[in-house]
C-alpha positions as semicolon CSV with decimal commas, in nm:
position;residue;x (nm);y (nm);z (nm)
1;V;-0,970;8,985;0,446
2;G;-1,249;9,041;0,700
3;R;-1,619;9,083;0,642
4;K;-1,713;9,307;0,352
5;N;-2,084;9,333;0,436
6;L;-2,126;9,594;0,709
7;F;-2,486;9,484;0,765
8;I;-2,575;9,195;0,995
9;N;-2,845;8,951;0,887
10;G;-2,860;9,095;0,538
11;N;-2,999;8,764;0,412
12;F;-3,282;8,768;0,671
13;D;-3,182;8,427;0,805
14;I;-3,230;8,511;1,176
15;W;-3,574;8,595;1,320
16;Q;-3,550;8,548;1,699
17;R;-3,844;8,777;1,785
18;G;-4,094;8,628;1,539
19;T;-4,160;8,615;1,168
20;S;-4,427;8,883;1,133
21;S;-4,515;9,210;1,306
22;T;-4,712;9,529;1,255
23;A;-4,539;9,712;1,541
24;N;-4,269;9,977;1,529
25;G;-3,911;9,897;1,633
26;Y;-3,699;9,582;1,652
27;V;-3,989;9,343;1,614
28;A;-3,907;9,079;1,352
29;A;-3,584;9,007;1,161
30;D;-3,280;9,055;1,383
31;R;-3,095;9,388;1,352
32;W;-3,364;9,532;1,123
33;Y;-3,570;9,822;1,257
34;H;-3,932;9,845;1,138
35;N;-3,982;10,219;1,093
36;L;-4,355;10,292;1,069
37;S;-4,316;10,671;1,064
38;G;-4,694;10,709;1,078
39;A;-4,770;10,429;0,831
40;N;-4,954;10,100;0,879
41;M;-4,720;9,822;0,771
42;T;-4,649;9,452;0,819
43;F;-4,289;9,323;0,827
44;S;-4,279;8,949;0,756
45;R;-4,054;8,659;0,656
46;E;-4,114;8,494;0,321
47;T;-3,943;8,197;0,153
48;H;-3,780;8,208;-0,188
49;T;-3,913;7,958;-0,442
50;N;-3,558;7,951;-0,579
51;P;-3,289;8,068;-0,333
52;I;-3,095;8,376;-0,442
53;D;-2,718;8,356;-0,394
54;G;-2,777;8,084;-0,133
55;S;-3,040;8,277;0,067
56;R;-3,362;8,097;0,164
57;Y;-3,560;8,393;0,292
58;Y;-3,659;8,743;0,200
59;A;-3,840;9,020;0,384
60;R;-4,177;9,159;0,284
61;I;-4,280;9,510;0,387
62;A;-4,649;9,556;0,311
63;S;-4,799;9,900;0,367
64;T;-5,176;9,948;0,374
65;S;-5,133;10,322;0,432
66;S;-4,795;10,484;0,404
67;D;-4,608;10,799;0,498
68;D;-4,273;10,960;0,429
69;Y;-3,970;10,766;0,550
70;C;-4,150;10,443;0,638
71;G;-3,966;10,117;0,575
72;I;-3,686;9,920;0,741
73;G;-3,342;10,020;0,857
74;Q;-3,027;9,908;1,031
75;F;-2,789;10,088;1,264
76;V;-2,428;9,995;1,190
77;E;-2,245;10,021;1,520
78;D;-1,970;10,286;1,550
79;A;-1,976;10,563;1,289
80;A;-1,594;10,545;1,277
81;S;-1,625;10,201;1,116
82;I;-1,782;10,357;0,807
83;P;-1,505;10,438;0,558
84;E;-1,484;10,782;0,403
85;G;-1,544;10,801;0,030
86;K;-1,765;10,577;-0,182
87;I;-1,992;10,319;-0,022
88;T;-2,243;10,098;-0,202
89;I;-2,564;9,931;-0,093
90;S;-2,702;9,647;-0,306
91;F;-3,004;9,418;-0,279
92;W;-3,247;9,203;-0,473
93;A;-3,599;9,343;-0,485
94;R;-3,938;9,344;-0,650
95;G;-4,268;9,521;-0,590
96;H;-4,390;9,877;-0,573
97;V;-4,287;10,166;-0,347
98;N;-4,427;10,516;-0,386
99;G;-4,170;10,715;-0,581
100;N;-3,955;10,401;-0,628
101;L;-3,752;10,243;-0,347
102;A;-3,548;10,504;-0,160
103;V;-3,233;10,460;0,051
104;W;-3,114;10,728;0,293
105;G;-2,892;10,749;0,597
106;T;-2,744;10,949;0,882
107;L;-2,398;10,950;1,037
108;H;-2,487;10,970;1,405
109;Y;-2,182;11,069;1,607
110;G;-2,339;10,969;1,934
111;S;-2,415;11,124;2,270
112;G;-2,167;11,405;2,336
113;G;-2,029;11,374;1,984
114;S;-2,044;11,594;1,677
115;S;-2,372;11,685;1,511
116;D;-2,537;11,428;1,288
117;V;-2,463;11,435;0,917
118;D;-2,743;11,330;0,682
119;I;-2,669;11,128;0,369
120;L;-2,917;11,244;0,106
121;E;-3,162;10,986;-0,023
122;K;-3,127;10,814;-0,358
123;R;-3,385;10,603;-0,538
124;T;-3,374;10,291;-0,748
125;P;-3,489;10,360;-1,104
126;Y;-3,778;10,157;-1,237
127;L;-3,840;9,912;-0,952
128;K;-4,033;9,632;-1,123
129;N;-4,369;9,531;-0,979
130;D;-4,381;9,169;-1,098
131;T;-4,280;8,822;-0,978
132;T;-3,908;8,853;-1,061
133;F;-3,635;8,957;-0,819
134;R;-3,376;9,188;-0,974
135;K;-3,052;9,322;-0,831
136;Y;-3,019;9,694;-0,765
137;S;-2,741;9,905;-0,622
138;L;-2,690;10,265;-0,513
139;T;-2,360;10,437;-0,435
140;F;-2,318;10,716;-0,179
141;T;-2,033;10,941;-0,072
142;I;-1,939;10,937;0,296
143;P;-1,784;11,268;0,403
144;S;-1,461;11,293;0,597
145;H;-1,460;11,212;0,967
146;S;-1,175;11,458;1,016
147;G;-1,237;11,684;1,314
148;K;-1,541;11,486;1,428
149;T;-1,594;11,379;1,789
150;F;-1,730;11,030;1,839
151;G;-1,961;10,999;2,139
152;A;-2,136;10,706;2,301
153;N;-2,352;10,485;2,077
154;S;-2,239;10,640;1,749
155;A;-2,370;10,461;1,442
156;F;-2,445;10,481;1,071
157;R;-2,823;10,467;1,034
158;V;-2,941;10,336;0,697
159;Y;-3,305;10,305;0,587
160;L;-3,483;10,156;0,286
161;G;-3,844;10,228;0,195
162;Q;-4,056;10,523;0,095
163;G;-3,855;10,841;0,098
164;S;-3,991;11,191;0,071
165;G;-4,276;11,080;-0,155
166;D;-4,552;11,240;0,050
167;S;-4,804;10,973;-0,050
168;A;-5,036;10,757;0,160
169;S;-5,092;10,496;-0,111
170;A;-5,042;10,131;-0,022
171;W;-4,735;9,943;-0,145
172;T;-4,557;9,610;-0,103
173;L;-4,182;9,551;-0,125
174;D;-4,002;9,217;-0,128
175;I;-3,629;9,248;-0,059
176;S;-3,340;9,007;-0,011
177;N;-2,961;8,997;0,032
178;I;-2,899;9,354;0,144
179;Q;-2,529;9,437;0,145
180;L;-2,343;9,754;0,246
181;E;-1,977;9,764;0,142
182;A;-1,692;10,004;0,080
183;G;-1,629;10,112;-0,277
184;E;-1,838;10,222;-0,573
185;Y;-1,925;9,877;-0,710
186;A;-2,168;9,613;-0,585
187;T;-2,007;9,272;-0,547
188;E;-2,156;8,928;-0,489
189;F;-2,349;8,894;-0,165
190;E;-2,135;8,768;0,124
191;Q;-2,286;8,455;0,278
192;R;-2,177;8,385;0,633
193;S;-2,253;8,063;0,817
194;Y;-2,578;8,041;1,013
195;S;-2,387;8,007;1,340
196;E;-2,176;8,317;1,276
197;E;-2,477;8,527;1,170
198;L;-2,670;8,412;1,477
199;A;-2,378;8,499;1,706
200;L;-2,354;8,846;1,551
201;C;-2,726;8,898;1,614
202;Q;-2,702;8,767;1,970
203;R;-2,455;9,040;2,057
204;Y;-2,758;9,270;2,049
205;Y;-3,046;9,040;2,137
206;Q;-3,101;8,681;2,245
207;Q;-3,393;8,484;2,378
208;I;-3,351;8,211;2,637
209;V;-3,628;7,959;2,702
210;S;-3,654;7,668;2,941
211;T;-3,529;7,333;2,814
212;S;-3,879;7,188;2,857
213;D;-3,995;7,411;2,571
214;L;-3,732;7,296;2,324
215;V;-3,797;7,089;2,014
216;C;-3,468;6,971;1,868
217;V;-3,454;6,906;1,496
218;G;-3,084;6,841;1,466
219;P;-2,746;6,912;1,629
220;G;-2,744;7,270;1,752
221;R;-3,081;7,347;1,591
222;C;-3,339;7,350;1,871
223;N;-3,645;7,569;1,856
224;G;-3,882;7,672;2,133
225;T;-4,255;7,645;2,086
226;T;-4,287;8,026;2,089
227;N;-3,925;8,149;2,104
228;V;-3,594;8,076;1,940
229;P;-3,336;7,998;2,210
230;F;-2,967;8,048;2,202
231;A;-2,737;7,759;2,282
């Protein structure tokens, strides 16, 4: 059957770099890019009081001053892996984002490849700013790859956050279980084992620390005092 979720670490289980950051880039949850875009934001790990679909953690993006297109995003490796036609992103969320939570993307055909193709942003209606997580989904249409040239480092870039709202007001978003899948319907979130999700993340980034820094809390679960090692 294969994996249906094209995102890696959609449940925010893996945080090798740290659990909070105000910097731009790959700074906190693995595979997720913190896109400041001129804003002042904090990207942090939070713990569910009641796990959602088996997920313990969620991400919090807290903006003290915002700007267009700030938020988080993920680059799905190889634009050719994105199927033509309908594709759906789903997630559990709560909070407030200027203009409601927006999702947008770009088919990047890579160095030496065809020109980028933007996927126009869509917004969740009526994002609730209370203590309850609710499930939302948005469906997009991926144009044909016919005639396209795929260059080096092609990818599908997907972002979630403030879209073209043109507002500097502060906002806070809590989000969990982000899934990107083929088709026009959102299905149940795909939980992968911790070891598989970690291995997928380590393809792109891994931290190695000396054994003297390790604190082992169980078989295969050793943590460094300041870093998370790979085994």
